[in-house]
FISE-661473 format. One record per residue: residue number from 1; residue in one letter; x, y, z of N, C-alpha, C in turn. Coordinates in steps of 0.02 Angstrom, whole numbers. Example, Ala and Ser with C-alpha at 12.3 -4.5 7.8 and 13.67 -1.06 7.14 Angstrom:
BEGIN
[1, 'a', [660, -284, 390], [615, -225, 390], [660, -165, 390]]
[2, 's', [642, -112, 354], [684, -53, 357], [645, 2, 394]]
END
This chain:
BEGIN
[1, 'm', [4257, 5613, 6694], [4239, 5657, 6617], [4142, 5687, 6607]]
[2, 'e', [4151, 5760, 6597], [4061, 5745, 6570], [4038, 5729, 6525]]
[3, 't', [3986, 5714, 6527], [3946, 5680, 6460], [3914, 5736, 6433]]
[4, 'v', [3950, 5755, 6384], [3933, 5800, 6320], [3889, 5774, 6267]]
[5, 'p', [3823, 5801, 6237], [3816, 5769, 6195], [3840, 5804, 6121]]
[6, 'i', [3832, 5756, 6052], [3870, 5774, 6014], [3818, 5826, 5951]]
[7, 'f', [3824, 5888, 5949], [3789, 5936, 5933], [3835, 5961, 5858]]
[8, 'p', [3794, 5954, 5789], [3822, 5991, 5747], [3845, 6047, 5753]]
[9, 'g', [3818, 6095, 5806], [3870, 6167, 5803], [3923, 6169, 5846]]
[10, 'g', [3935, 6093, 5898], [3965, 6083, 5909], [4041, 6075, 5852]]
[11, 'i', [4038, 6038, 5815], [4086, 6031, 5757], [4096, 6085, 5718]]
[12, 'l', [4058, 6122, 5686], [4056, 6178, 5633], [4104, 6250, 5690]]
[13, 'a', [4095, 6255, 5762], [4120, 6267, 5814], [4211, 6275, 5817]]
[14, 'e', [4223, 6190, 5789], [4289, 6158, 5811], [4332, 6172, 5762]]
[15, 'i', [4301, 6184, 5691], [4332, 6183, 5622], [4387, 6241, 5614]]
[16, 'p', [4357, 6300, 5638], [4420, 6353, 5629], [4472, 6335, 5698]]
[17, 'i', [4458, 6276, 5751], [4508, 6282, 5810], [4566, 6247, 5760]]
[18, 'l', [4538, 6184, 5737], [4563, 6108, 5675], [4611, 6159, 5673]]
[19, 't', [4601, 6212, 5622], [4657, 6236, 5584], [4698, 6287, 5597]]
[20, 'g', [4686, 6293, 5674], [4753, 6329, 5689], [4714, 6407, 5718]]
[21, 't', [4661, 6414, 5715], [4646, 6492, 5719], [4611, 6485, 5793]]
[22, 'n', [4621, 6542, 5861], [4623, 6538, 5930], [4551, 6515, 5925]]
[23, 'd', [4540, 6484, 6000], [4479, 6454, 6049], [4445, 6511, 6074]]
[24, 's', [4407, 6544, 6058], [4378, 6605, 6107], [4352, 6600, 6162]]
[25, 'a', [4338, 6527, 6175], [4328, 6497, 6242], [4373, 6472, 6300]]
[26, 'h', [4442, 6483, 6249], [4486, 6460, 6319], [4498, 6519, 6354]]
[27, 'm', [4527, 6508, 6414], [4539, 6564, 6449], [4588, 6552, 6513]]
[28, 'g', [4611, 6588, 6563], [4646, 6563, 6623], [4599, 6598, 6675]]
[29, 'l', [4588, 6539, 6723], [4538, 6526, 6759], [4577, 6532, 6844]]
[30, 'q', [4580, 6572, 6890], [4616, 6578, 6949], [4570, 6555, 7001]]
[31, 'v', [4619, 6503, 7041], [4589, 6474, 7083], [4612, 6478, 7159]]
[32, 'i', [4594, 6509, 7191], [4632, 6534, 7273], [4585, 6512, 7344]]
[33, 'n', [4631, 6518, 7401], [4599, 6525, 7432], [4608, 6592, 7501]]
[34, 'q', [4580, 6604, 7557], [4588, 6657, 7601], [4670, 6667, 7627]]
[35, 'l', [4707, 6594, 7624], [4757, 6607, 7636], [4829, 6633, 7583]]
[36, 's', [4775, 6630, 7541], [4849, 6680, 7473], [4824, 6744, 7480]]
[37, 'd', [4890, 6765, 7455], [4915, 6842, 7458], [4867, 6894, 7398]]
[38, 'k', [4839, 6860, 7353], [4808, 6872, 7312], [4726, 6880, 7318]]
[39, 'f', [4695, 6849, 7365], [4619, 6841, 7388], [4620, 6913, 7404]]
[40, 'n', [4557, 6942, 7373], [4501, 7007, 7387], [4440, 6962, 7342]]
[41, 'd', [4385, 7021, 7381], [4308, 6995, 7367], [4298, 7042, 7313]]
[42, 'k', [4313, 7082, 7293], [4322, 7092, 7236], [4338, 7059, 7168]]
[43, 'd', [4391, 7017, 7158], [4412, 7001, 7097], [4387, 6923, 7103]]
[44, 'y', [4371, 6881, 7165], [4354, 6822, 7171], [4269, 6818, 7202]]
[45, 'i', [4253, 6751, 7177], [4189, 6714, 7193], [4177, 6666, 7221]]
[46, 'k', [4180, 6650, 7283], [4144, 6586, 7298], [4132, 6519, 7266]]
[47, 'm', [4178, 6476, 7287], [4171, 6421, 7198], [4091, 6403, 7210]]
[48, 'e', [4064, 6384, 7263], [3986, 6350, 7286], [3961, 6417, 7264]]
[49, 'e', [3969, 6465, 7240], [3912, 6512, 7219], [3939, 6547, 7129]]
[50, 's', [3993, 6521, 7115], [4016, 6515, 7057], [3946, 6469, 6987]]
[51, 'n', [3935, 6500, 6922], [3903, 6453, 6866], [3934, 6386, 6886]]
[52, 'y', [4017, 6393, 6881], [4054, 6320, 6876], [4031, 6258, 6911]]
[53, 'y', [4022, 6291, 6969], [3998, 6238, 7024], [3937, 6215, 7032]]
[54, 'k', [3901, 6265, 6985], [3833, 6236, 6971], [3807, 6198, 6930]]
[55, 's', [3866, 6178, 6894], [3861, 6139, 6832], [3878, 6065, 6840]]
[56, 'l', [3919, 6051, 6911], [3953, 5977, 6928], [3889, 5952, 6954]]
[57, 's', [3925, 5894, 6950], [3857, 5822, 6998], [3894, 5826, 7071]]
[58, 'a', [3848, 5795, 7090], [3846, 5794, 7178], [3878, 5800, 7197]]
[59, 'e', [3931, 5710, 7155], [3989, 5704, 7187], [4048, 5762, 7194]]
[60, 'd', [4056, 5786, 7136], [4106, 5837, 7117], [4084, 5905, 7162]]
[61, 'k', [4029, 5925, 7184], [4013, 5976, 7214], [4043, 5940, 7285]]
[62, 'a', [4035, 5884, 7319], [4071, 5870, 7379], [4120, 5862, 7381]]
[63, 'f', [4166, 5883, 7332], [4242, 5900, 7335], [4247, 5962, 7367]]
[64, 'f', [4210, 6000, 7336], [4233, 6101, 7366], [4206, 6109, 7446]]
[65, 'd', [4151, 6046, 7449], [4129, 6065, 7533], [4171, 6087, 7593]]
[66, 'g', [4177, 6119, 7628], [4229, 6157, 7664], [4307, 6166, 7649]]
[67, 'k', [4314, 6169, 7581], [4383, 6180, 7564], [4405, 6263, 7545]]
[68, 'd', [4343, 6314, 7555], [4354, 6373, 7566], [4398, 6390, 7505]]
[69, 'i', [4360, 6370, 7447], [4399, 6398, 7372], [4368, 6466, 7339]]
[70, 'y', [4397, 6478, 7304], [4362, 6541, 7261], [4392, 6542, 7206]]
[71, 'v', [4354, 6568, 7160], [4370, 6573, 7092], [4378, 6640, 7053]]
[72, 's', [4402, 6659, 7023], [4408, 6727, 6981], [4353, 6745, 6949]]
[73, 'r', [4332, 6801, 6940], [4264, 6802, 6925], [4267, 6817, 6841]]
[74, 'v', [4311, 6837, 6812], [4347, 6829, 6747], [4415, 6812, 6714]]
[75, 'p', [4415, 6800, 6678], [4470, 6761, 6656], [4535, 6805, 6679]]
[76, 'v', [4581, 6767, 6712], [4634, 6810, 6707], [4685, 6833, 6662]]
[77, 'e', [4734, 6880, 6655], [4797, 6906, 6612], [4845, 6894, 6636]]
[78, 'i', [4903, 6844, 6635], [4948, 6839, 6655], [5002, 6892, 6672]]
[79, 't', [5036, 6897, 6719], [5060, 6947, 6742], [5124, 6936, 6794]]
[80, 'p', [5178, 6966, 6814], [5227, 6939, 6875], [5177, 6951, 6911]]
[81, 'q', [5134, 6986, 6924], [5069, 6960, 7003], [5039, 6931, 6998]]
[82, 's', [4988, 6912, 6947], [4948, 6870, 6953], [4980, 6801, 6924]]
[83, 'a', [5057, 6769, 6894], [5052, 6734, 6883], [5062, 6674, 6934]]
[84, 't', [5033, 6584, 6940], [5052, 6560, 6982], [5105, 6516, 6981]]
[85, 'y', [5146, 6486, 7035], [5185, 6420, 7030], [5152, 6351, 7019]]
[86, 'q', [5091, 6345, 7014], [5056, 6289, 7009], [5019, 6295, 6952]]
[87, 'n', [4983, 6266, 6914], [4960, 6278, 6841], [4935, 6197, 6819]]
[88, 'a', [4895, 6221, 6783], [4837, 6153, 6757], [4812, 6171, 6683]]
[89, 'i', [4819, 6106, 6661], [4789, 6107, 6587], [4761, 6042, 6597]]
[90, 'n', [4682, 6057, 6575], [4634, 5990, 6579], [4637, 5959, 6506]]
[91, 'g', [4609, 5908, 6505], [4599, 5854, 6441], [4540, 5869, 6388]]
[92, 'm', [4489, 5825, 6388], [4439, 5807, 6339], [4360, 5800, 6389]]
[93, 'm', [4296, 5821, 6362], [4266, 5824, 6395], [4261, 5870, 6469]]
[94, 'n', [4297, 5905, 6488], [4295, 5922, 6567], [4263, 6003, 6543]]
[95, 's', [4207, 6012, 6613], [4152, 6091, 6599], [4221, 6106, 6630]]
[96, 'e', [4220, 6174, 6649], [4245, 6232, 6683], [4274, 6193, 6760]]
[97, 'g', [4216, 6164, 6797], [4222, 6158, 6873], [4251, 6075, 6873]]
[98, 'e', [4251, 6047, 6808], [4297, 5985, 6826], [4360, 6001, 6799]]
[99, 'a', [4361, 6053, 6775], [4455, 6059, 6737], [4476, 6089, 6824]]
[100, 'i', [4433, 6130, 6881], [4463, 6170, 6914], [4465, 6094, 6975]]
[101, 'k', [4433, 6066, 6983], [4436, 6001, 7042], [4502, 5961, 6995]]
[102, 'n', [4494, 5942, 6947], [4553, 5923, 6919], [4628, 5948, 6945]]
[103, 'g', [4623, 5978, 6937], [4682, 6010, 6919], [4697, 6054, 6993]]
[104, 'l', [4672, 6066, 7052], [4671, 6064, 7126], [4721, 5966, 7131]]
[105, 'q', [4672, 5928, 7118], [4695, 5862, 7125], [4778, 5855, 7119]]
[106, 'q', [4781, 5866, 7037], [4847, 5853, 6980], [4890, 5911, 7025]]
[107, 't', [4893, 5953, 7063], [4948, 5995, 7088], [4947, 5994, 7167]]
[108, 'g', [4922, 5957, 7208], [4916, 5953, 7249], [4909, 5986, 7330]]
[109, 'q', [4835, 6033, 7294], [4821, 6071, 7319], [4743, 6074, 7351]]
[110, 's', [4736, 6004, 7375], [4666, 5971, 7405], [4649, 5977, 7479]]
[111, 'r', [4698, 5997, 7493], [4671, 5998, 7585], [4683, 6071, 7597]]
[112, 't', [4652, 6070, 7670], [4639, 6143, 7686], [4694, 6154, 7746]]
[113, 'g', [4690, 6203, 7770], [4735, 6230, 7806], [4808, 6268, 7759]]
[114, 't', [4810, 6265, 7714], [4873, 6296, 7680], [4857, 6332, 7618]]
[115, 'p', [4878, 6383, 7601], [4871, 6416, 7537], [4862, 6385, 7454]]
[116, 'v', [4807, 6405, 7447], [4783, 6384, 7383], [4801, 6436, 7321]]
[117, 'e', [4849, 6415, 7280], [4845, 6468, 7214], [4856, 6407, 7164]]
[118, 'l', [4804, 6433, 7111], [4817, 6376, 7044], [4785, 6406, 6976]]
[119, 't', [4829, 6417, 6921], [4797, 6435, 6858], [4763, 6394, 6822]]
[120, 'v', [4707, 6384, 6779], [4696, 6341, 6745], [4670, 6362, 6673]]
[121, 'a', [4732, 6329, 6631], [4731, 6362, 6567], [4668, 6297, 6545]]
[122, 'y', [4611, 6330, 6531], [4538, 6312, 6517], [4546, 6285, 6439]]
[123, 'n', [4544, 6198, 6430], [4543, 6194, 6378], [4456, 6170, 6368]]
[124, 'p', [4427, 6203, 6311], [4347, 6213, 6321], [4334, 6152, 6279]]
[125, 't', [4270, 6111, 6293], [4251, 6047, 6251], [4178, 6081, 6229]]
[126, 'y', [4182, 6038, 6160], [4121, 6063, 6116], [4073, 5986, 6101]]
[127, 'g', [4099, 5938, 6144], [4067, 5872, 6136], [4118, 5809, 6110]]
[128, 'i', [4099, 5762, 6111], [4143, 5693, 6106], [4189, 5698, 6042]]
[129, 'l', [4125, 5707, 5974], [4161, 5697, 5918], [4209, 5760, 5903]]
[130, 'p', [4183, 5826, 5930], [4230, 5888, 5910], [4295, 5876, 5939]]
[131, 'd', [4283, 5877, 6000], [4349, 5866, 6051], [4402, 5811, 6038]]
[132, 'l', [4376, 5748, 6005], [4418, 5672, 5957], [4430, 5711, 5910]]
[133, 'l', [4401, 5748, 5877], [4451, 5787, 5792], [4500, 5842, 5822]]
[134, 'e', [4487, 5875, 5870], [4543, 5909, 5911], [4607, 5888, 5925]]
[135, 'a', [4597, 5823, 5958], [4651, 5784, 6001], [4681, 5746, 5944]]
[136, 'f', [4654, 5730, 5881], [4688, 5699, 5824], [4735, 5730, 5811]]
[137, 'v', [4718, 5797, 5794], [4756, 5844, 5742], [4833, 5845, 5796]]
[138, 'd', [4814, 5863, 5847], [4873, 5861, 5892], [4922, 5797, 5907]]
[139, 'k', [4898, 5762, 5916], [4926, 5678, 5922], [4937, 5667, 5860]]
[140, 's', [4907, 5656, 5800], [4952, 5650, 5756], [4996, 5690, 5725]]
[141, 'g', [5024, 5752, 5745], [5060, 5791, 5712], [5030, 5839, 5656]]
[142, 'i', [4982, 5825, 5612], [4979, 5848, 5534], [4953, 5922, 5549]]
[143, 'g', [4958, 5930, 5622], [4945, 6017, 5606], [4937, 6032, 5683]]
[144, 't', [4939, 6093, 5716], [4938, 6128, 5775], [4865, 6176, 5765]]
[145, 't', [4831, 6142, 5812], [4764, 6180, 5834], [4776, 6238, 5892]]
[146, 'g', [4709, 6288, 5848], [4715, 6336, 5878], [4717, 6357, 5973]]
[147, 'i', [4685, 6298, 6013], [4694, 6282, 6081], [4761, 6275, 6089]]
[148, 'a', [4803, 6227, 6037], [4887, 6209, 6059], [4910, 6274, 6051]]
[149, 'k', [4907, 6327, 6012], [4953, 6366, 6015], [4954, 6408, 6062]]
[150, 'q', [4880, 6426, 6084], [4852, 6463, 6147], [4885, 6426, 6202]]
[151, 't', [4884, 6368, 6212], [4894, 6353, 6284], [5003, 6342, 6278]]
[152, 'g', [5033, 6341, 6232], [5104, 6347, 6205], [5109, 6420, 6249]]
[153, 'q', [5086, 6460, 6215], [5086, 6546, 6225], [5070, 6560, 6315]]
[154, 'f', [5032, 6510, 6341], [4990, 6520, 6413], [5068, 6497, 6456]]
[155, 'v', [5098, 6425, 6414], [5163, 6412, 6453], [5213, 6467, 6463]]
[156, 'n', [5236, 6501, 6403], [5277, 6532, 6396], [5282, 6581, 6428]]
[157, 'e', [5204, 6650, 6438], [5194, 6684, 6475], [5202, 6681, 6561]]
[158, 'v', [5168, 6617, 6559], [5175, 6597, 6656], [5245, 6589, 6668]]
[159, 's', [5275, 6565, 6632], [5359, 6532, 6655], [5426, 6609, 6632]]
[160, 'n', [5399, 6633, 6601], [5433, 6731, 6598], [5403, 6751, 6630]]
[161, 'a', [5342, 6762, 6668], [5326, 6798, 6711], [5341, 6750, 6789]]
[162, 'r', [5337, 6702, 6800], [5366, 6685, 6858], [5445, 6686, 6864]]
[163, 'g', [5469, 6667, 6806], [5561, 6688, 6812], [5581, 6641, 6843]]
[164, 's', [5640, 6646, 6906], [5681, 6626, 6946], [5630, 6585, 6997]]
[165, 'y', [5586, 6598, 7024], [5537, 6608, 7063], [5503, 6516, 7034]]
[166, 'g', [5517, 6520, 6980], [5501, 6426, 6957], [5417, 6423, 6943]]
[167, 's', [5403, 6400, 6904], [5325, 6382, 6892], [5323, 6288, 6863]]
[168, 'n', [5262, 6275, 6882], [5233, 6215, 6874], [5167, 6180, 6837]]
[169, 'f', [5183, 6141, 6795], [5120, 6143, 6740], [5099, 6046, 6727]]
[170, 'a', [5043, 6046, 6773], [5020, 5971, 6772], [4984, 5977, 6694]]
[171, 'm', [4987, 5902, 6673], [4957, 5910, 6633], [4918, 5851, 6625]]
[172, 'h', [4865, 5859, 6613], [4816, 5766, 6605], [4778, 5766, 6531]]
[173, 's', [4786, 5692, 6519], [4753, 5671, 6425], [4766, 5725, 6381]]
[174, 'q', [4712, 5732, 6361], [4720, 5773, 6290], [4791, 5828, 6307]]
[175, 'a', [4780, 5866, 6355], [4826, 5918, 6388], [4902, 5914, 6364]]
[176, 'n', [4915, 5854, 6355], [4981, 5819, 6344], [4993, 5851, 6278]]
[177, 'a', [4940, 5832, 6228], [4964, 5840, 6167], [4954, 5891, 6141]]
[178, 'i', [4926, 5944, 6166], [4899, 6001, 6161], [4972, 6055, 6204]]
[179, 'v', [4995, 6028, 6255], [5061, 6078, 6256], [5118, 6039, 6219]]
[180, 'y', [5124, 5962, 6209], [5172, 5958, 6174], [5170, 5998, 6091]]
[181, 'n', [5107, 5989, 6071], [5119, 6032, 5994], [5130, 6123, 6018]]
[182, 'g', [5081, 6141, 6060], [5104, 6213, 6075], [5167, 6248, 6099]]
[183, 'i', [5205, 6194, 6124], [5291, 6197, 6153], [5306, 6215, 6078]]
[184, 'a', [5312, 6176, 6036], [5331, 6164, 5976], [5316, 6241, 5921]]
[185, 'y', [5264, 6264, 5934], [5241, 6316, 5893], [5274, 6371, 5930]]
[186, 'v', [5276, 6387, 5994], [5302, 6446, 5995], [5411, 6454, 6000]]
[187, 'q', [5414, 6384, 6001], [5487, 6382, 5996], [5495, 6409, 5911]]
[188, 't', [5453, 6421, 5865], [5472, 6420, 5794], [5420, 6503, 5766]]
[189, 't', [5413, 6520, 5848], [5378, 6608, 5835], [5425, 6620, 5897]]
[190, 't', [5413, 6654, 5944], [5449, 6703, 5995], [5514, 6668, 6018]]
[191, 'g', [5483, 6615, 6049], [5550, 6560, 6092], [5548, 6555, 6137]]
[192, 'f', [5552, 6503, 6183], [5561, 6510, 6262], [5632, 6535, 6281]]
[193, 'q', [5632, 6558, 6336], [5690, 6605, 6378], [5737, 6532, 6398]]
[194, 'p', [5792, 6526, 6377], [5854, 6492, 6399], [5857, 6449, 6476]]
[195, 'v', [5888, 6441, 6500], [5895, 6414, 6574], [5930, 6464, 6605]]
[196, 'g', [5974, 6509, 6580], [6004, 6565, 6624], [5950, 6618, 6625]]
[197, 'y', [5888, 6614, 6611], [5862, 6655, 6618], [5830, 6648, 6704]]
[198, 'y', [5829, 6579, 6724], [5794, 6570, 6776], [5845, 6541, 6837]]
[199, 'k', [5902, 6594, 6842], [5944, 6600, 6888], [5930, 6639, 6939]]
[200, 't', [5922, 6585, 7006], [5919, 6605, 7050], [5961, 6648, 7117]]
[201, 'g', [6017, 6666, 7075], [6070, 6704, 7094], [6101, 6663, 7167]]
[202, 'e', [6085, 6605, 7186], [6125, 6551, 7216], [6178, 6515, 7157]]
[203, 'i', [6222, 6497, 7221], [6264, 6442, 7178], [6265, 6354, 7196]]
[204, 'n', [6259, 6327, 7160], [6278, 6251, 7187], [6330, 6230, 7216]]
[205, 's', [6339, 6175, 7236], [6405, 6157, 7256], [6466, 6156, 7219]]
[206, 'd', [6443, 6137, 7156], [6494, 6132, 7099], [6521, 6189, 7068]]
[207, 'g', [6470, 6232, 7096], [6507, 6329, 7076], [6460, 6339, 7021]]
[208, 't', [6422, 6289, 6992], [6370, 6315, 6942], [6309, 6358, 6976]]
[209, 'p', [6295, 6392, 6929], [6228, 6452, 6953], [6166, 6412, 6942]]
[210, 'k', [6131, 6413, 7005], [6074, 6373, 7036], [6025, 6424, 6973]]
[211, 't', [5974, 6359, 6954], [5920, 6388, 6918], [5854, 6377, 6944]]
[212, 'n', [5820, 6383, 6927], [5744, 6370, 6942], [5677, 6384, 6877]]
[213, 'v', [5716, 6302, 6840], [5676, 6309, 6768], [5610, 6290, 6775]]
[214, 'p', [5560, 6287, 6728], [5503, 6263, 6742], [5490, 6191, 6738]]
[215, 't', [5451, 6166, 6789], [5433, 6087, 6779], [5373, 6063, 6747]]
[216, 'f', [5379, 5997, 6741], [5306, 5977, 6691], [5299, 5929, 6722]]
[217, 'v', [5231, 5912, 6716], [5194, 5824, 6726], [5135, 5808, 6715]]
[218, 's', [5170, 5741, 6675], [5104, 5714, 6630], [5063, 5655, 6695]]
[219, 'f', [4982, 5673, 6670], [4952, 5607, 6703], [4891, 5567, 6638]]
[220, 'g', [4908, 5522, 6627], [4849, 5474, 6580], [4862, 5521, 6508]]
[221, 's', [4919, 5523, 6507], [4936, 5545, 6449], [4959, 5517, 6343]]
[222, 'p', [4919, 5534, 6319], [4940, 5498, 6251], [4981, 5519, 6210]]
[223, 'i', [5034, 5549, 6223], [5099, 5580, 6214], [5153, 5522, 6249]]
[224, 'n', [5205, 5478, 6230], [5232, 5427, 6254], [5302, 5470, 6295]]
[225, 'v', [5312, 5463, 6356], [5342, 5478, 6391], [5420, 5505, 6378]]
[226, 'd', [5436, 5460, 6308], [5507, 5469, 6288], [5499, 5550, 6244]]
[227, 'd', [5449, 5534, 6206], [5433, 5602, 6165], [5426, 5642, 6202]]
[228, 'm', [5400, 5654, 6246], [5363, 5718, 6307], [5430, 5747, 6342]]
[229, 'a', [5477, 5673, 6354], [5531, 5711, 6412], [5575, 5759, 6345]]
[230, 't', [5592, 5724, 6279], [5640, 5744, 6217], [5594, 5831, 6232]]
[231, 'r', [5551, 5823, 6204], [5509, 5890, 6201], [5525, 5927, 6254]]
[232, 'i', [5520, 5933, 6314], [5509, 5968, 6370], [5608, 5965, 6393]]
[233, 'a', [5630, 5923, 6411], [5693, 5909, 6431], [5758, 5902, 6399]]
[234, 'g', [5740, 5892, 6319], [5803, 5881, 6295], [5821, 5938, 6291]]
[235, 'k', [5889, 5919, 6234], [5947, 5972, 6209], [5896, 6038, 6161]]
[236, 'p', [5919, 6087, 6154], [5884, 6133, 6101], [5902, 6095, 6016]]
[237, 'n', [5978, 6073, 6014], [5960, 6036, 5951], [5918, 5994, 5942]]
[238, 'e', [5881, 5949, 6007], [5836, 5898, 5992], [5770, 5918, 5991]]
[239, 'g', [5755, 5988, 5999], [5679, 6017, 5991], [5681, 6027, 6066]]
[240, 'g', [5703, 6035, 6101], [5688, 6023, 6184], [5702, 6095, 6215]]
[241, 'l', [5695, 6111, 6286], [5707, 6185, 6314], [5755, 6172, 6371]]
[242, 'e', [5790, 6103, 6370], [5817, 6100, 6442], [5784, 6109, 6504]]
[243, 'y', [5709, 6105, 6493], [5677, 6127, 6579], [5659, 6066, 6591]]
[244, 'k', [5631, 6061, 6670], [5632, 5990, 6701], [5574, 5949, 6698]]
[245, 'y', [5576, 5870, 6676], [5509, 5859, 6657], [5518, 5799, 6724]]
[246, 's', [5457, 5789, 6765], [5448, 5744, 6801], [5436, 5676, 6785]]
[247, 'g', [5413, 5673, 6738], [5384, 5624, 6705], [5319, 5609, 6682]]
[248, 't', [5304, 5558, 6669], [5233, 5515, 6631], [5211, 5471, 6686]]
[249, 'y', [5140, 5488, 6723], [5117, 5433, 6748], [5060, 5408, 6737]]
[250, 't', [5038, 5352, 6728], [4975, 5295, 6688], [4954, 5253, 6751]]
[251, 'k', [4898, 5255, 6758], [4871, 5215, 6799], [4823, 5124, 6761]]
[252, 'p', [4847, 5081, 6797], [4842, 5025, 6751], [4771, 5042, 6715]]
[253, 'n', [4752, 5008, 6662], [4698, 4999, 6625], [4677, 5070, 6597]]
[254, 'd', [4725, 5133, 6608], [4698, 5200, 6590], [4714, 5177, 6511]]
[255, 'f', [4658, 5172, 6460], [4666, 5176, 6407], [4704, 5244, 6345]]
[256, 'v', [4686, 5289, 6369], [4725, 5345, 6367], [4805, 5332, 6364]]
[257, 'g', [4818, 5340, 6420], [4881, 5310, 6444], [4938, 5239, 6406]]
[258, 'e', [4896, 5212, 6398], [4924, 5140, 6401], [4909, 5140, 6318]]
[259, 'v', [4850, 5132, 6288], [4856, 5102, 6224], [4882, 5158, 6171]]
[260, 'l', [4842, 5228, 6186], [4858, 5292, 6163], [4938, 5319, 6149]]
[261, 'g', [4949, 5312, 6211], [5038, 5319, 6245], [5078, 5287, 6222]]
[262, 'g', [5059, 5233, 6249], [5108, 5178, 6246], [5152, 5171, 6310]]
[263, 'n', [5104, 5195, 6373], [5160, 5218, 6442], [5129, 5181, 6489]]
[264, 's', [5149, 5149, 6539], [5143, 5118, 6577], [5155, 5155, 6652]]
[265, 'g', [5139, 5157, 6702], [5158, 5148, 6795], [5207, 5209, 6784]]
[266, 'n', [5255, 5216, 6821], [5283, 5286, 6834], [5350, 5278, 6766]]
[267, 'n', [5341, 5307, 6727], [5385, 5330, 6659], [5407, 5259, 6634]]
[268, 'e', [5353, 5210, 6628], [5385, 5145, 6599], [5352, 5138, 6529]]
[269, 'q', [5380, 5103, 6473], [5357, 5090, 6423], [5277, 5042, 6425]]
[270, 'a', [5222, 5032, 6400], [5182, 5004, 6406], [5212, 4920, 6358]]
[271, 'd', [5196, 4858, 6376], [5196, 4804, 6339], [5162, 4796, 6293]]
[272, 'l', [5151, 4747, 6265], [5111, 4736, 6199], [5051, 4727, 6217]]
[273, 'a', [5038, 4695, 6267], [4960, 4677, 6314], [4922, 4747, 6308]]
[274, 'q', [4963, 4775, 6362], [4948, 4848, 6379], [4904, 4882, 6315]]
[275, 'k', [4962, 4876, 6262], [4942, 4921, 6210], [4901, 4907, 6157]]
[276, 'a', [4860, 4833, 6184], [4833, 4817, 6126], [4758, 4807, 6170]]
[277, 'n', [4762, 4813, 6234], [4697, 4807, 6273], [4636, 4864, 6261]]
[278, 'i', [4621, 4858, 6182], [4563, 4917, 6187], [4518, 4910, 6209]]
[279, 'l', [4507, 4852, 6244], [4428, 4842, 6269], [4440, 4915, 6334]]
[280, 'n', [4472, 4931, 6374], [4468, 4964, 6424], [4437, 5036, 6397]]
[281, 'a', [4428, 5048, 6335], [4433, 5110, 6314], [4349, 5119, 6334]]
[282, 'y', [4322, 5074, 6366], [4231, 5077, 6391], [4242, 5124, 6450]]
[283, 'k', [4295, 5099, 6483], [4309, 5116, 6555], [4327, 5211, 6558]]
[284, 'l', [4335, 5228, 6496], [4343, 5298, 6514], [4266, 5333, 6503]]
[285, 'f', [4196, 5300, 6516], [4158, 5337, 6508], [4110, 5303, 6583]]
[286, 't', [4152, 5251, 6630], [4116, 5249, 6690], [4120, 5283, 6764]]
[287, 's', [4107, 5280, 6802], [4111, 5322, 6859], [4153, 5315, 6894]]
[288, 'd', [4198, 5269, 6882], [4268, 5230, 6915], [4327, 5238, 6877]]
[289, 's', [4324, 5270, 6830], [4363, 5263, 6766], [4427, 5273, 6780]]
[290, 'p', [4497, 5243, 6783], [4548, 5241, 6804], [4596, 5276, 6767]]
[291, 'h', [4557, 5344, 6705], [4584, 5401, 6687], [4571, 5472, 6702]]
[292, 's', [4517, 5445, 6762], [4495, 5511, 6766], [4526, 5573, 6837]]
[293, 't', [4551, 5519, 6886], [4572, 5546, 6944], [4629, 5539, 6953]]
[294, 'y', [4700, 5579, 6952], [4751, 5572, 6971], [4770, 5637, 7028]]
[295, 'i', [4820, 5613, 7095], [4798, 5628, 7137], [4888, 5649, 7154]]
[296, 'c', [4920, 5713, 7147], [4994, 5736, 7174], [5021, 5698, 7200]]
[297, 'e', [5000, 5694, 7255], [5049, 5647, 7292], [5039, 5591, 7303]]
[298, 'n', [5020, 5565, 7265], [5025, 5503, 7252], [5100, 5494, 7209]]
[299, 'y', [5129, 5537, 7196], [5196, 5519, 7155], [5232, 5577, 7165]]
[300, 'a', [5229, 5626, 7224], [5288, 5646, 7267], [5348, 5624, 7270]]
[301, 'd', [5350, 5559, 7291], [5397, 5526, 7292], [5456, 5500, 7236]]
[302, 'q', [5423, 5539, 7171], [5444, 5518, 7098], [5469, 5598, 7088]]
[303, 'g', [5465, 5623, 7138], [5490, 5686, 7107], [5443, 5742, 7091]]
[304, 'v', [5384, 5738, 7090], [5311, 5784, 7050], [5305, 5842, 7106]]
[305, 'q', [5317, 5895, 7079], [5293, 5969, 7121], [5217, 5973, 7137]]
[306, 'c', [5203, 5969, 7210], [5140, 5955, 7249], [5133, 6016, 7275]]
[307, 'g', [5094, 6045, 7289], [5060, 6115, 7339], [5092, 6168, 7311]]
[308, 'y', [5058, 6219, 7359], [5093, 6288, 7356], [5132, 6310, 7366]]
[309, 'r', [5168, 6361, 7317], [5257, 6393, 7329], [5226, 6449, 7311]]
[310, 'r', [5259, 6508, 7341], [5246, 6582, 7321], [5279, 6591, 7254]]
END
């Protein structure tokens, strides 16, 4: 996580967002390499030449070395032509560059030699206290923040645009609360497409139409796995979408996942000792924090969707 000081201006900027007003700093950043069909010099800039890269630590800068990564010069609008299969939403206290790095890792696109296509729905940071207030609103359920509404709309726009080609959403930390509330918000407004919208034209072995519904995965989540599964994969009469949920994954001693979310390991419930271990909170601010880095490939055998897909 980026170290961001607490500024009164950050708290003031957050107040409208806490009450449901759109976050003007929210944007979609598209990340590709030259193997992507979307690549062109006009719309994309080398990551190392961008301001996002310049703000990174030396360690994070090294992550991009030799990877031939490009980022969109301006925020992208979601269309059938621009929408990508892999999408990531970041948690608290991340700069744009950190959100890009984490998104590449969480969607399994860190290797060279294969196409890279990722859209990051950037959750802006305003400092630790404003970010905590925002997270509290969405986690507690007392309201729906502006960023949650925007992220729910992002998920809807991408899944609509991709249709039967499929889409995957990797959510880290606070992003899970944002998406959880964002989905609920969209369900009360425009609504999501039913499962039938994602028919591929093929037939399953049992004679039913094959569908390619959107998939979601949670890393270090402050929302419990059961609640997240109900919201995404549950029946419509349960408030769900009947989409695919690849699960909630929590590293040992990850304070956010274990204490706040009550999660443990691969789709398991934290025990009482894990839930009570508030001392792990300090690890959130260490260089080797178990909360910071989640690698998609480490969970691929659990059904998590990793890597490029056209």
